[in-house]
N, CA, C and O of each residue as an XYZ file, in Angstrom:
436
protein
N      37.368     44.435    -62.712
C      36.584     44.235    -61.503
C      37.557     43.963    -60.349
O      38.380     43.053    -60.454
N      37.486     44.713    -59.271
C      38.452     44.571    -58.185
C      38.399     43.241    -57.441
O      39.411     42.821    -56.880
N      37.272     42.577    -57.418
C      37.139     41.316    -56.690
C      36.469     40.291    -57.602
O      35.310     39.939    -57.384
N      37.177     39.811    -58.616
C      36.547     38.942    -59.614
C      36.047     37.611    -59.065
O      35.164     36.997    -59.662
N      36.596     37.151    -57.933
C      36.152     35.873    -57.366
C      35.096     36.048    -56.287
O      34.636     35.070    -55.696
N      34.705     37.309    -56.025
C      33.723     37.610    -54.975
C      34.148     37.079    -53.602
O      33.320     36.603    -52.825
N      35.424     37.167    -53.324
C      35.970     36.728    -52.051
C      35.400     37.572    -50.916
O      35.215     38.780    -51.062
N      35.124     36.929    -49.790
C      34.629     37.628    -48.605
C      35.509     37.255    -47.411
O      36.228     36.256    -47.444
N      35.444     38.055    -46.381
C      36.243     37.787    -45.188
C      35.642     36.640    -44.383
O      34.454     36.338    -44.493
N      36.481     36.011    -43.577
C      36.019     34.932    -42.707
C      34.930     35.448    -41.776
O      33.938     34.758    -41.541
N      35.108     36.659    -41.243
C      34.134     37.196    -40.289
C      32.766     37.450    -40.903
O      31.774     37.535    -40.180
N      32.697     37.571    -42.224
C      31.383     37.739    -42.847
C      30.691     36.395    -43.080
O      29.490     36.354    -43.346
N      31.430     35.319    -42.983
C      30.865     33.977    -43.178
C      30.639     33.282    -41.837
O      29.591     32.675    -41.615
N      31.616     33.374    -40.955
C      31.528     32.753    -39.635
C      31.006     33.807    -38.670
O      31.727     34.733    -38.300
N      29.766     33.663    -38.271
C      29.165     34.644    -37.367
C      28.882     34.000    -36.018
O      28.708     32.785    -35.923
N      28.839     34.810    -34.992
C      28.527     34.306    -33.662
C      29.693     33.615    -32.980
O      29.523     33.044    -31.903
N      30.869     33.655    -33.582
C      32.058     33.047    -32.989
C      33.194     34.058    -33.070
O      33.266     34.843    -34.016
N      34.081     34.040    -32.079
C      35.203     34.985    -32.143
C      36.159     34.631    -33.275
O      36.400     33.456    -33.552
N      36.689     35.634    -33.909
C      37.668     35.465    -34.980
C      38.980     36.071    -34.491
O      39.020     37.226    -34.066
N      40.038     35.294    -34.555
C      41.368     35.788    -34.207
C      42.122     35.977    -35.513
O      42.344     35.021    -36.255
N      42.508     37.200    -35.786
C      43.229     37.497    -37.026
C      44.730     37.404    -36.766
O      45.269     38.070    -35.882
N      45.387     36.566    -37.555
C      46.833     36.394    -37.452
C      47.418     36.681    -38.826
O      47.584     35.771    -39.637
N      47.734     37.967    -39.091
C      48.238     38.327    -40.411
C      49.648     37.802    -40.651
O      50.390     37.483    -39.722
N      49.982     37.727    -41.912
C      51.307     37.293    -42.327
C      51.190     36.295    -43.453
O      50.182     35.600    -43.583
N      52.196     36.231    -44.241
C      52.197     35.297    -45.363
C      53.573     34.651    -45.446
O      54.450     35.149    -46.151
N      53.765     33.570    -44.748
C      52.835     32.901    -43.834
C      52.844     33.572    -42.457
O      53.748     34.349    -42.148
N      51.843     33.272    -41.636
C      51.878     33.776    -40.263
C      53.110     33.220    -39.542
O      53.583     32.129    -39.859
N      53.611     33.966    -38.593
C      54.775     33.529    -37.824
C      54.374     32.300    -36.999
O      53.414     32.366    -36.231
N      55.093     31.182    -37.148
C      54.711     29.955    -36.432
C      54.602     30.141    -34.918
O      53.705     29.574    -34.295
N      55.495     30.920    -34.322
C      55.440     31.139    -32.875
C      54.167     31.874    -32.461
O      53.656     31.662    -31.362
N      53.660     32.730    -33.332
C      52.412     33.435    -33.039
C      51.254     32.444    -33.063
O      50.420     32.436    -32.158
N      51.205     31.616    -34.089
C      50.139     30.604    -34.174
C      50.192     29.684    -32.954
O      49.163     29.393    -32.344
N      51.393     29.231    -32.603
C      51.550     28.350    -31.446
C      51.115     29.063    -30.170
O      50.441     28.470    -29.328
N      51.495     30.323    -30.022
C      51.113     31.083    -28.837
C      49.608     31.237    -28.693
O      49.073     31.122    -27.591
N      48.926     31.497    -29.799
C      47.467     31.650    -29.775
C      46.805     30.325    -29.388
O      45.906     30.292    -28.548
N      47.254     29.249    -30.002
C      46.682     27.924    -29.708
C      46.955     27.533    -28.255
O      46.063     27.035    -27.567
N      48.182     27.758    -27.790
C      48.526     27.397    -26.412
C      47.758     28.247    -25.401
O      47.372     27.748    -24.344
N      47.534     29.510    -25.709
C      46.754     30.357    -24.803
C      45.357     29.770    -24.634
O      44.847     29.669    -23.518
N      44.752     29.389    -25.739
C      43.411     28.803    -25.662
C      43.443     27.464    -24.923
O      42.573     27.182    -24.099
N      44.449     26.644    -25.221
C      44.543     25.329    -24.577
C      44.748     25.455    -23.064
O      44.180     24.681    -22.294
N      45.542     26.410    -22.647
C      45.848     26.561    -21.224
C      44.771     27.292    -20.437
O      44.496     26.946    -19.288
N      44.156     28.307    -21.052
C      43.226     29.160    -20.318
C      41.763     28.989    -20.719
O      40.874     29.528    -20.059
N      41.506     28.242    -21.796
C      40.133     28.003    -22.223
C      39.429     29.216    -22.798
O      38.202     29.238    -22.892
N      40.186     30.210    -23.176
C      39.608     31.408    -23.790
C      40.605     31.985    -24.780
O      41.804     31.715    -24.713
N      40.085     32.779    -25.693
C      40.980     33.384    -26.674
C      41.818     34.463    -25.993
O      41.390     35.037    -24.992
N      42.994     34.740    -26.521
C      43.827     35.781    -25.911
C      43.226     37.167    -26.128
O      42.391     37.347    -27.014
N      43.642     38.143    -25.330
C      43.173     39.518    -25.556
C      43.537     39.978    -26.970
O      44.640     39.726    -27.456
N      42.588     40.655    -27.617
C      42.783     41.098    -28.997
C      42.842     42.618    -29.076
O      42.285     43.319    -28.231
N      43.527     43.117    -30.106
C      43.554     44.563    -30.337
C      42.320     44.967    -31.138
O      41.465     44.129    -31.423
N      42.225     46.226    -31.499
C      41.050     46.740    -32.212
C      40.855     46.089    -33.578
O      39.753     46.113    -34.125
N      41.919     45.509    -34.132
C      41.819     44.851    -35.433
C      41.605     43.344    -35.315
O      41.592     42.637    -36.323
N      41.436     42.850    -34.087
C      41.177     41.427    -33.885
C      42.426     40.567    -33.839
O      42.341     39.346    -33.974
N      43.594     41.189    -33.648
C      44.858     40.457    -33.581
C      45.255     40.256    -32.120
O      44.909     41.085    -31.278
N      45.974     39.174    -31.798
C      46.407     38.960    -30.412
C      47.343     40.081    -29.951
O      48.390     40.313    -30.556
N      46.955     40.771    -28.876
C      47.755     41.894    -28.373
C      49.176     41.483    -28.013
O      50.119     42.253    -28.193
N      49.321     40.270    -27.506
C      50.641     39.802    -27.092
C      51.651     39.897    -28.234
O      52.829     40.171    -28.006
N      51.191     39.672    -29.445
C      52.093     39.634    -30.592
C      51.993     40.859    -31.496
O      52.924     41.141    -32.252
N      50.902     41.578    -31.434
C      50.692     42.718    -32.330
C      50.464     44.025    -31.583
O      49.959     44.987    -32.162
N      50.825     44.072    -30.318
C      50.582     45.259    -29.510
C      51.673     46.313    -29.559
O      51.474     47.437    -29.099
N      52.830     45.957    -30.117
C      53.950     46.902    -30.158
C      54.472     47.057    -31.577
O      54.367     46.151    -32.404
N      55.038     48.230    -31.837
C      55.643     48.459    -33.147
C      56.969     47.709    -33.236
O      57.698     47.610    -32.250
N      57.274     47.189    -34.400
C      58.564     46.553    -34.631
C      59.672     47.535    -34.263
O      60.682     47.152    -33.673
N      59.479     48.775    -34.610
C      60.447     49.850    -34.395
C      60.863     49.977    -32.930
O      62.013     50.306    -32.637
N      59.936     49.718    -32.013
C      60.201     49.932    -30.594
C      61.228     48.970    -30.012
O      61.882     49.294    -29.020
N      61.380     47.800    -30.609
C      62.314     46.804    -30.078
C      63.379     46.395    -31.090
O      64.107     45.428    -30.866
N      63.474     47.112    -32.183
C      64.422     46.757    -33.244
C      65.865     46.983    -32.790
O      66.185     48.011    -32.193
N      66.720     46.020    -33.078
C      68.127     46.175    -32.714
C      68.821     47.240    -33.566
O      69.931     47.660    -33.239
N      68.185     47.681    -34.650
C      68.734     48.751    -35.488
C      68.205     50.133    -35.088
O      68.540     51.128    -35.731
N      67.398     50.207    -34.053
C      66.742     51.453    -33.647
C      67.735     52.576    -33.359
O      67.482     53.724    -33.721
N      68.843     52.271    -32.724
C      69.824     53.311    -32.405
C      70.340     53.990    -33.674
O      70.625     55.187    -33.667
N      70.459     53.229    -34.757
C      70.908     53.809    -36.022
C      69.833     54.738    -36.595
O      70.151     55.794    -37.141
N      68.564     54.343    -36.470
C      67.461     55.206    -36.905
C      67.518     56.530    -36.146
O      67.470     57.605    -36.742
N      67.621     56.433    -34.829
C      67.647     57.634    -33.991
C      68.841     58.533    -34.305
O      68.775     59.748    -34.123
N      69.933     57.930    -34.778
C      71.143     58.691    -35.129
C      71.147     59.155    -36.580
O      72.068     59.850    -37.010
N      70.111     58.769    -37.341
C      70.038     59.162    -38.746
C      70.975     58.388    -39.651
O      71.373     58.884    -40.705
N      71.332     57.179    -39.251
C      72.243     56.341    -40.034
C      71.439     55.265    -40.755
O      70.931     54.335    -40.129
N      71.327     55.401    -42.086
C      70.456     54.537    -42.873
C      71.216     53.817    -43.982
O      72.171     54.348    -44.549
N      70.778     52.616    -44.273
C      71.255     51.868    -45.433
C      70.675     52.544    -46.672
O      69.493     52.890    -46.684
N      71.473     52.736    -47.700
C      71.006     53.312    -48.969
C      70.770     52.222    -50.017
O      69.897     52.355    -50.874
N      71.553     51.146    -49.941
C      71.418     49.983    -50.830
C      71.721     48.747    -49.993
O      72.493     48.811    -49.036
N      71.115     47.629    -50.354
C      71.297     46.423    -49.557
C      72.726     45.887    -49.556
O      73.084     45.100    -48.680
N      73.543     46.294    -50.513
C      74.911     45.771    -50.541
C      75.955     46.813    -50.144
O      77.146     46.609    -50.379
N      75.528     47.920    -49.550
C      76.508     48.934    -49.160
C      77.123     48.604    -47.794
O      76.670     47.697    -47.096
N      78.146     49.349    -47.438
C      78.834     49.101    -46.167
C      77.913     49.316    -44.969
O      78.051     48.643    -43.948
N      76.979     50.250    -45.093
C      76.038     50.510    -43.996
C      75.182     49.278    -43.704
O      74.915     48.969    -42.543
N      74.754     48.575    -44.748
C      73.940     47.373    -44.529
C      74.761     46.290    -43.848
O      74.253     45.547    -43.009
N      76.025     46.207    -44.212
C      76.907     45.209    -43.596
C      77.229     45.568    -42.149
O      77.618     44.709    -41.358
N      77.063     46.835    -41.816
C      77.320     47.298    -40.449
C      76.066     47.286    -39.581
O      76.131     47.629    -38.400
N      74.923     46.894    -40.151
C      73.694     46.777    -39.373
C      72.900     48.053    -39.203
O      72.080     48.149    -38.290
N      73.126     49.051    -40.073
C      72.402     50.313    -39.960
C      70.912     50.121    -40.258
O      70.493     49.057    -40.715
N      70.134     51.147    -39.997
C      68.679     51.118    -40.159
C      68.267     50.913    -41.620
O      68.872     51.481    -42.530
N      67.235     50.098    -41.833
C      66.749     49.751    -43.171
C      65.565     50.596    -43.640
O      64.953     50.279    -44.660
N      65.234     51.657    -42.919
C      64.041     52.442    -43.257
C      64.059     52.967    -44.689
O      63.037     52.907    -45.372
N      65.176     53.472    -45.152
C      65.248     54.059    -46.496
C      65.206     53.022    -47.618
O      65.038     53.377    -48.784
N      65.356     51.749    -47.271
C      65.267     50.710    -48.302
C      63.991     49.876    -48.146
O      63.897     48.765    -48.667
N      63.017     50.426    -47.427
C      61.705     49.794    -47.405
C      61.171     49.312    -46.076
O      60.004     48.928    -46.003
N      61.964     49.313    -45.023
C      61.449     48.859    -43.731
C      60.334     49.801    -43.273
O      60.456     51.020    -43.384
N      59.263     49.231    -42.765
C      58.144     50.026    -42.265
C      57.908     49.779    -40.778
O      56.788     49.889    -40.278
N      58.995     49.442    -40.089
C      58.917     49.190    -38.655
C      58.259     50.286    -37.842
O      57.529     49.976    -36.901
N      58.487     51.581    -38.166
C      57.844     52.630    -37.375
C      56.316     52.642    -37.477
O      55.647     53.203    -36.610
N      55.761     52.036    -38.514
C      54.305     52.017    -38.687
C      53.695     50.632    -38.483
O      52.472     50.492    -38.503
N      54.524     49.608    -38.288
C      54.041     48.229    -38.296
C      53.997     47.635    -36.898
O      54.994     47.639    -36.177
N      52.841     47.129    -36.529
C      52.661     46.456    -35.247
C      52.736     44.958    -35.488
O      51.839     44.373    -36.095
N      53.804     44.343    -35.013
C      54.025     42.913    -35.191
C      55.137     42.507    -34.247
O      55.820     43.358    -33.676
N      55.318     41.214    -34.085
C      56.348     40.735    -33.169
C      57.530     40.118    -33.887
O      58.396     39.527    -33.243
N      57.589     40.237    -35.200
C      58.648     39.544    -35.936
C      60.039     39.987    -35.524
O      60.988     39.220    -35.687
N      60.197     41.181    -35.004
C      61.500     41.622    -34.536
C      61.907     41.005    -33.212
O      63.075     41.081    -32.828
N      60.968     40.399    -32.510
C      61.241     39.825    -31.190
C      61.374     38.314    -31.198
O      61.844     37.730    -30.222
N      60.974     37.684    -32.269
C      60.972     36.216    -32.287
C      62.137     35.666    -33.056
O      62.284     34.449    -33.168
C-alpha cells in the first residue's frame, strides 16, 4: 500500500487559511526566518509561486546563480567526487546535481 499511514497534506486539513510551503529536509533556516520576518514586518504572507513557495527564495533556479555555472557552460564536469575536477570546483551535474531543474535559494545563502 503506497500510503500505509493515510498521511494527508496540511492543505487538506487546514482550510480557509493560506499555506506557505517551505520544502527541504530540513528547510533552510534563512528561508524560514525570511518568511517569518516578512509576515512580522508587513502583516501579510510573502508573494508565493504556483506551488505555494515564497518567490523570494524559490523563484530562481540554483543553476542561474551557481558559482560552478561557467564550468557547466564550458562542458567541464566532475566525474567522481574525489577527482581533480572536483577539487578544482568544476560542475557537479554528472555526479547528481540537479541545479538546472531545481528552484531554490540554497546556492545563494
